[in-house]
C-alpha positions as CSV (number, residue, x, y, z in Angstrom):
1,M,10.5,-15.5,42.5
2,T,14.3,-15.5,42.8
3,D,16.2,-13.1,45.0
4,K,18.4,-11.6,42.3
5,K,17.9,-8.0,41.4
6,T,17.6,-6.8,37.8
7,K,20.1,-4.2,36.6
8,K,18.7,-1.0,35.3
9,G,20.6,-1.3,32.0
10,N,21.0,1.2,29.2
11,P,17.9,2.4,27.2
12,L,20.1,3.7,24.3
13,A,21.3,0.2,23.7
14,L,17.7,-0.5,22.3
15,F,18.3,2.0,19.4
16,P,18.9,-0.8,16.8
17,L,15.4,-2.2,17.5
18,L,14.0,1.3,17.1
19,V,15.7,1.5,13.7
20,F,14.2,-1.8,12.7
21,L,10.7,-0.8,13.7
22,I,11.0,2.6,11.9
23,L,12.2,1.0,8.7
24,F,9.7,-1.9,8.8
25,I,6.6,-0.1,10.2
26,G,7.4,3.2,8.6
27,T,7.7,1.7,5.1
28,G,4.4,-0.2,5.7
29,I,2.6,3.0,6.7
30,V,4.1,5.1,3.8
31,T,3.5,2.5,1.1
32,G,0.4,0.7,2.5
33,D,2.3,-2.6,2.1
34,F,3.9,-4.0,5.3
35,Y,5.9,-6.5,3.2
36,K,7.5,-3.8,1.0
37,M,10.5,-3.7,3.2
38,P,12.1,-7.2,3.5
39,V,12.6,-8.2,7.2
40,I,16.1,-9.4,6.5
41,V,17.2,-6.0,5.1
42,A,15.7,-4.1,8.0
43,F,17.4,-6.3,10.5
44,T,20.7,-6.0,8.6
45,I,20.5,-2.2,8.9
46,A,19.6,-2.6,12.6
47,A,22.6,-4.9,13.1
48,A,24.9,-2.4,11.4
49,T,23.6,0.3,13.7
50,A,24.3,-1.9,16.8
51,L,27.9,-2.4,15.5
52,L,28.4,1.4,15.2
53,M,27.3,2.0,18.8
54,N,29.3,1.8,22.0
55,R,32.5,3.6,20.9
56,K,34.2,2.4,24.1
57,E,34.7,-1.0,22.4
58,S,36.8,-1.6,19.3
59,M,35.0,-2.8,16.1
60,D,36.9,-6.1,16.3
61,K,35.5,-6.7,19.8
62,K,31.9,-5.8,18.7
63,V,32.1,-8.1,15.7
64,E,33.3,-10.9,18.1
65,I,30.3,-10.3,20.3
66,F,28.0,-10.2,17.3
67,C,29.4,-13.6,16.0
68,K,29.1,-15.1,19.5
69,G,25.4,-14.4,19.5
70,A,24.9,-15.4,15.8
71,G,26.7,-18.7,16.4
72,E,25.1,-19.5,19.7
73,T,24.1,-23.2,20.0
74,N,20.4,-22.7,20.1
75,V,20.6,-20.4,17.0
76,I,22.4,-23.1,14.9
77,L,20.2,-25.9,16.2
78,M,17.1,-23.8,15.3
79,I,18.4,-23.3,11.8
80,M,19.2,-26.9,11.3
81,I,15.7,-27.9,12.5
82,L,14.1,-25.3,10.2
83,L,16.0,-26.5,7.2
84,L,15.0,-30.1,7.8
85,A,11.4,-29.0,8.3
86,G,11.5,-27.1,5.0
87,G,12.9,-30.2,3.2
88,F,10.3,-32.4,4.7
89,G,7.4,-30.1,3.9
90,E,8.4,-29.8,0.2
91,V,9.1,-33.5,-0.4
92,A,5.8,-34.4,1.3
93,R,4.0,-31.7,-0.8
94,Q,5.5,-32.9,-4.1
95,M,4.6,-36.5,-3.4
96,G,1.0,-35.6,-3.0
97,G,0.7,-35.5,0.7
98,V,-1.0,-32.1,1.0
99,E,-3.6,-32.9,-1.8
100,S,-4.4,-36.4,-0.3
101,T,-4.9,-34.8,3.2
102,V,-7.2,-32.1,1.8
103,N,-9.2,-34.5,-0.3
104,L,-9.5,-37.1,2.5
105,G,-11.2,-34.5,4.7
106,L,-13.4,-33.2,1.9
107,S,-14.5,-36.7,1.0
108,F,-15.9,-37.4,4.5
109,L,-17.4,-33.9,5.1
110,P,-21.1,-33.9,6.0
111,Q,-22.8,-31.5,3.6
112,N,-24.5,-29.6,6.4
113,L,-21.1,-29.0,8.1
114,L,-19.0,-27.8,5.3
115,I,-17.5,-24.8,7.1
116,V,-16.9,-26.9,10.3
117,G,-15.2,-29.3,8.0
118,L,-13.0,-26.6,6.4
119,F,-11.8,-25.5,9.9
120,F,-11.1,-29.1,10.9
121,I,-9.2,-29.9,7.7
122,G,-7.3,-26.7,8.2
123,C,-6.3,-27.8,11.6
124,L,-5.1,-31.2,10.3
125,I,-3.1,-29.8,7.4
126,S,-1.4,-27.0,9.4
127,L,-0.6,-29.5,12.2
128,S,0.9,-31.8,9.5
129,M,2.7,-29.1,7.4
130,G,3.6,-26.8,10.2
131,T,2.6,-23.7,8.2
132,S,-0.5,-21.5,8.3
133,M,0.5,-20.0,5.0
134,G,0.7,-23.3,3.2
135,T,-2.6,-24.3,4.6
136,I,-4.3,-21.1,3.6
137,V,-2.9,-21.3,0.0
138,A,-4.1,-24.9,-0.3
139,L,-7.7,-24.4,1.2
140,A,-8.6,-20.8,0.4
141,P,-9.6,-21.6,-3.3
142,I,-11.6,-24.5,-2.1
143,A,-13.3,-22.4,0.5
144,V,-14.2,-19.8,-2.1
145,G,-15.6,-22.5,-4.4
146,I,-17.7,-23.9,-1.6
147,S,-19.1,-20.4,-0.9
148,Q,-19.9,-19.8,-4.6
149,N,-21.8,-23.1,-4.8
150,T,-23.7,-22.9,-1.5
151,G,-24.4,-19.3,-0.8
152,I,-22.3,-19.3,2.4
153,P,-20.6,-16.0,2.9
154,V,-17.1,-16.0,1.5
155,P,-15.5,-14.2,4.6
156,L,-17.0,-16.9,6.8
157,S,-15.4,-19.7,4.8
158,L,-12.1,-17.9,4.7
159,G,-12.2,-17.1,8.4
160,A,-12.6,-20.9,9.1
161,V,-9.5,-21.6,6.9
162,V,-7.4,-18.9,8.6
163,G,-8.4,-20.2,12.0
164,G,-7.5,-23.8,11.1
165,G,-4.1,-22.6,9.7
166,M,-3.3,-20.7,12.9
167,F,-4.2,-23.9,14.9
168,G,-1.4,-25.9,13.5
169,D,1.0,-23.0,13.1
170,N,0.9,-22.8,16.9
171,L,1.0,-26.5,17.6
172,S,2.9,-28.3,14.9
173,M,6.2,-30.0,15.6
174,I,7.6,-28.6,12.4
175,S,6.2,-25.1,12.7
176,D,9.0,-22.4,12.6
177,S,7.2,-20.6,15.5
178,T,7.1,-23.7,17.6
179,I,10.8,-24.4,16.9
180,A,11.6,-20.7,17.8
181,A,9.6,-20.9,21.0
182,V,11.1,-24.2,22.2
183,R,14.7,-23.4,21.4
184,T,14.6,-19.8,23.0
185,Q,13.2,-21.3,26.2
186,G,15.2,-24.6,26.3
187,C,12.4,-27.2,26.6
188,K,11.2,-30.3,24.6
189,M,8.7,-29.9,21.8
190,S,6.6,-32.7,23.0
191,D,6.3,-31.1,26.5
192,K,5.4,-27.7,25.0
193,F,2.9,-29.4,22.6
194,K,1.0,-31.1,25.5
195,M,0.7,-27.9,27.6
196,N,-0.2,-25.8,24.6
197,F,-2.8,-28.3,23.3
198,I,-4.6,-28.3,26.7
199,I,-4.9,-24.5,26.6
200,V,-6.2,-24.1,23.0
201,L,-8.4,-27.2,22.8
202,P,-11.4,-25.5,24.3
203,A,-11.0,-22.6,21.8
204,A,-11.1,-25.1,18.8
205,I,-14.1,-26.9,20.3
206,I,-16.0,-23.7,20.7
207,T,-15.0,-22.5,17.2
208,I,-16.5,-25.7,15.8
209,V,-19.8,-25.0,17.6
210,I,-19.9,-21.4,16.5
211,L,-19.2,-22.3,12.9
212,A,-21.9,-25.0,13.0
213,I,-24.4,-22.4,14.2
214,L,-23.4,-19.8,11.7
215,T,-23.5,-22.0,8.7
216,P,-26.9,-21.5,7.1
217,S,-29.0,-24.7,6.8
218,G,-30.6,-26.0,3.6
219,Q,-27.7,-24.9,1.4
220,A,-27.0,-26.6,-2.0
221,T,-24.5,-29.4,-1.7
222,V,-21.1,-29.5,-3.4
223,I,-20.9,-32.6,-5.4
224,K,-17.3,-33.5,-6.6
225,E,-14.9,-36.4,-6.4
226,Y,-12.0,-35.9,-4.1
227,P,-9.4,-38.7,-4.8
228,Y,-6.9,-39.4,-2.1
229,E,-4.4,-42.1,-1.1
230,I,-3.9,-42.9,2.6
231,V,-0.3,-43.9,2.1
232,K,0.6,-40.4,1.2
233,I,-0.7,-39.1,4.5
234,L,1.4,-41.5,6.6
235,P,4.6,-39.4,6.7
236,Y,2.7,-36.6,8.4
237,I,1.2,-39.0,10.9
238,G,4.6,-40.6,11.5
239,V,6.4,-37.3,12.1
240,L,3.6,-36.1,14.6
241,V,3.6,-39.5,16.5
242,A,7.4,-39.7,16.7
243,A,7.7,-36.1,17.9
244,L,5.0,-36.7,20.5
245,L,6.9,-39.7,21.7
246,G,9.8,-37.3,22.5
247,L,12.3,-38.6,19.8
248,N,15.0,-36.2,18.7
249,V,13.3,-33.7,16.3
250,M,16.2,-33.7,13.8
251,A,16.1,-37.5,13.6
252,V,12.3,-37.4,13.2
253,L,12.4,-34.8,10.4
254,A,15.2,-36.7,8.6
255,G,13.1,-39.9,8.8
256,G,10.1,-38.0,7.5
257,I,12.1,-36.8,4.5
258,I,13.3,-40.3,3.7
259,F,9.8,-41.9,4.3
260,S,8.2,-39.2,2.0
261,G,10.9,-39.7,-0.6
262,I,10.4,-43.5,-0.7
263,I,6.6,-43.0,-1.2
264,G,7.1,-40.3,-3.9
265,M,9.5,-42.4,-5.9
266,A,7.3,-45.5,-5.5
267,Y,4.3,-43.6,-6.9
268,G,6.3,-41.9,-9.6
269,S,5.9,-38.4,-8.1
270,F,9.6,-37.8,-8.7
271,G,12.9,-39.7,-9.3
272,V,16.0,-39.8,-7.2
273,Y,17.3,-36.5,-8.4
274,G,13.8,-35.0,-8.2
275,F,13.7,-36.1,-4.6
276,F,17.1,-34.3,-3.9
277,Q,15.8,-31.2,-5.7
278,A,12.7,-31.1,-3.6
279,I,14.7,-31.3,-0.4
280,A,16.9,-28.4,-1.8
281,K,13.8,-26.4,-2.7
282,G,12.2,-26.8,0.7
283,M,15.4,-25.8,2.4
284,G,15.9,-22.9,0.1
285,E,12.5,-21.4,1.0
286,L,13.7,-21.0,4.5
287,Q,17.1,-19.6,3.7
288,D,16.0,-16.0,4.2
289,L,14.5,-16.8,7.6
290,S,17.6,-18.8,8.6
291,I,19.9,-15.8,7.8
292,T,17.5,-13.5,9.6
293,I,17.8,-15.7,12.7
294,V,21.6,-15.5,12.5
295,I,21.4,-11.6,12.2
296,I,18.9,-11.4,15.1
297,G,21.0,-13.6,17.3
298,G,24.1,-11.3,16.7
299,T,22.1,-8.1,17.1
300,V,20.4,-9.2,20.3
301,E,23.8,-10.2,21.8
302,L,25.2,-6.7,21.1
303,I,22.1,-5.1,22.6
304,K,22.4,-7.3,25.6
305,Y,26.2,-6.5,26.0
306,N,25.3,-2.8,25.8
307,G,22.7,-3.1,28.5
308,G,19.5,-3.0,26.4
309,I,18.1,-6.4,27.7
310,D,18.7,-5.4,31.3
311,Y,16.8,-2.1,30.7
312,L,13.8,-3.8,29.1
313,L,13.8,-6.4,31.9
314,S,13.9,-3.7,34.5
315,L,11.1,-1.7,32.7
316,I,8.8,-4.7,32.3
317,T,9.3,-6.1,35.7
318,K,9.1,-2.8,37.5
319,N,5.4,-3.2,38.3
320,I,5.4,-7.0,38.2
321,K,4.9,-8.4,41.7
322,T,3.7,-11.9,41.0
323,R,4.2,-14.8,38.7
324,K,0.9,-14.2,37.0
325,G,2.0,-10.6,36.4
326,A,5.3,-11.9,34.8
327,Q,3.3,-14.2,32.5
328,F,1.1,-11.3,31.4
329,G,4.2,-9.3,30.8
330,I,5.6,-12.1,28.5
331,A,2.2,-12.2,26.7
332,G,2.1,-8.5,26.2
333,L,5.7,-8.3,25.1
334,V,5.5,-10.9,22.3
335,S,2.0,-9.5,21.3
336,L,3.4,-6.0,20.9
337,V,6.4,-7.2,18.9
338,D,4.1,-9.3,16.6
339,L,1.8,-6.3,16.0
340,S,5.0,-4.3,15.0
341,T,6.5,-7.0,12.8
342,A,3.5,-8.9,11.5
343,N,5.5,-12.1,11.8
344,N,4.9,-14.5,14.7
345,T,8.3,-16.3,14.3
346,I,10.3,-13.1,14.2
347,S,8.3,-11.8,17.2
348,I,9.1,-15.0,19.2
349,L,12.8,-14.8,18.3
350,M,13.0,-11.1,19.4
351,A,10.9,-11.6,22.6
352,G,12.3,-15.0,23.5
353,P,15.6,-14.1,25.2
354,L,13.8,-11.5,27.3
355,A,11.0,-13.8,28.2
356,K,13.5,-16.4,29.3
357,D,15.0,-13.9,31.7
358,I,11.7,-13.0,33.1
359,S,10.8,-16.7,33.5
360,E,14.0,-17.4,35.4
361,E,13.4,-14.4,37.7
362,Y,9.9,-15.4,38.5
363,D,10.4,-19.2,38.5
364,I,8.0,-19.8,35.5
365,D,8.3,-23.2,33.8
366,P,10.1,-23.0,30.4
367,R,7.3,-25.2,28.8
368,R,4.7,-22.7,30.0
369,T,6.7,-19.7,28.7
370,A,7.2,-21.4,25.3
371,S,3.5,-22.0,25.1
372,L,2.6,-18.5,26.0
373,L,5.0,-17.1,23.5
374,D,3.7,-19.2,20.7
375,I,-0.1,-18.8,21.5
376,F,-0.1,-15.0,21.8
377,A,2.2,-14.5,18.8
378,S,-0.1,-16.7,16.7
379,T,-3.2,-15.0,18.1
380,C,-1.9,-11.6,17.0
381,Q,-0.7,-12.9,13.8
382,G,-4.0,-14.5,13.0
383,I,-6.0,-11.3,13.4
384,V,-3.8,-8.4,12.1
385,P,-5.3,-7.3,8.7
386,Y,-1.8,-6.5,7.4
387,G,-0.5,-10.0,8.2
388,A,0.4,-12.3,5.5
389,Q,-2.2,-14.8,6.4
390,L,-5.2,-12.5,6.0
391,L,-3.7,-10.8,3.0
392,V,-3.3,-14.1,1.2
393,A,-6.8,-15.4,2.1
394,A,-8.4,-12.0,1.1
395,G,-6.5,-11.9,-2.1
396,V,-7.8,-15.3,-3.3
397,A,-11.4,-14.0,-3.0
398,S,-10.6,-10.4,-4.0
399,I,-12.1,-8.9,-0.8
400,T,-10.6,-6.8,2.0
401,P,-8.9,-8.5,5.0
402,V,-11.2,-6.5,7.3
403,A,-14.2,-8.4,5.9
404,I,-12.7,-11.7,7.3
405,M,-11.8,-10.3,10.7
406,K,-15.2,-10.8,12.4
407,Y,-15.1,-14.4,11.5
408,L,-11.7,-15.1,13.1
409,H,-13.2,-17.0,15.9
410,Y,-10.3,-19.4,16.7
411,P,-7.4,-16.9,16.9
412,I,-9.4,-14.7,19.3
413,L,-10.7,-17.6,21.5
414,A,-7.2,-19.0,21.7
415,G,-6.0,-15.7,23.1
416,V,-9.0,-15.6,25.6
417,F,-8.2,-19.1,26.8
418,A,-4.5,-18.2,27.1
419,I,-5.4,-15.3,29.3
420,L,-7.7,-17.5,31.4
421,S,-4.9,-20.1,31.8
422,I,-2.7,-17.4,33.3
423,L,-5.5,-16.2,35.7
424,I,-6.4,-19.7,37.0
425,G,-2.9,-21.2,36.7
426,F,-3.9,-24.1,34.6
427,P,-2.4,-26.4,33.3
428,R,0.2,-26.8,36.1
429,A,3.5,-28.2,34.9
430,K,5.0,-30.9,36.9
431,K,8.5,-30.1,38.3
432,R,11.4,-31.9,36.6
């Protein structure tokens, strides 16, 4: 722990965050739909509130502070990485990468381990695509079909798919939550991946065992041809390997886009202009999130300037005496924000700056902080019934999200092992 003392700060500076939560959660409670109020609109109103506060400063000065936070180096880098990740994901999807990855897994599935296979394929796809939502959309209809043909409970099949989706959402090099965690803490993706993987691997293994036990024996087999082409899976493998080797993530993603584009054009999936349009479409799907990141960056800078971050840091660390306590404080902070926003990326962006301050005060390795932020945000996101993941999965089968919750083995176990990792202090990060 460092010797520096935390300033008490100003609790009134947090009012913009309260405005956001009232708008977002209040709308969800009143309408029953937590996605009725767009996050970007709620944050824009919160930003306007922040600009209207602190009358001691001129509006020009406050706008300057907002722009400083919005244009901070990490904010811009995060947006560039997100846009490249979106472009890669869409080009790879249009050239048939997702379909081939799914079909490859289904072709080699032992018929008595169908649900285990669904979870495993979900892990591979989400790790490749970097999105739990894309994984769930691709696999949920297949899961429902398997259940209808075998008699395996639909909620069990969908629980396996959601769990697999959250595995890669938490670990993938091109996941927006991973990018947010790494950029807010200032560490390398490959380092965060290695530490994160060690923590959640036992959760994945136990999930596989549980799913194998729960899958009824003697079910009817699903007989169907699943065509795939190995070459269309290579861009995903290339991006994963290159990122793990520690290469610059922007260069890795740019290379992935070009590699996928060449394969797509060679196989007639699209032409040159179709390739460019796929890139634009993928980037376009992340424009709202990119603008939201800019608004959050500016709003947090104003809150920080007005003393809000100092107050939160003082409040959270008041009863923290140890490094373990500080880690639990970080875990609780990002979990609470995710339960409030039902968006793990936004929760990491909101909690990240404060988590970094806590980490510096208690000498916690940035790689560990990034891992804790991502794991606990993903754990909460994977189990909240009003989160997009469960809503989409349940919508495919026309069942309630609550029916799936008791089968969400992986997200729950990932949280359990993250807590154990704090208690026993493992894995230990080597000093650099």
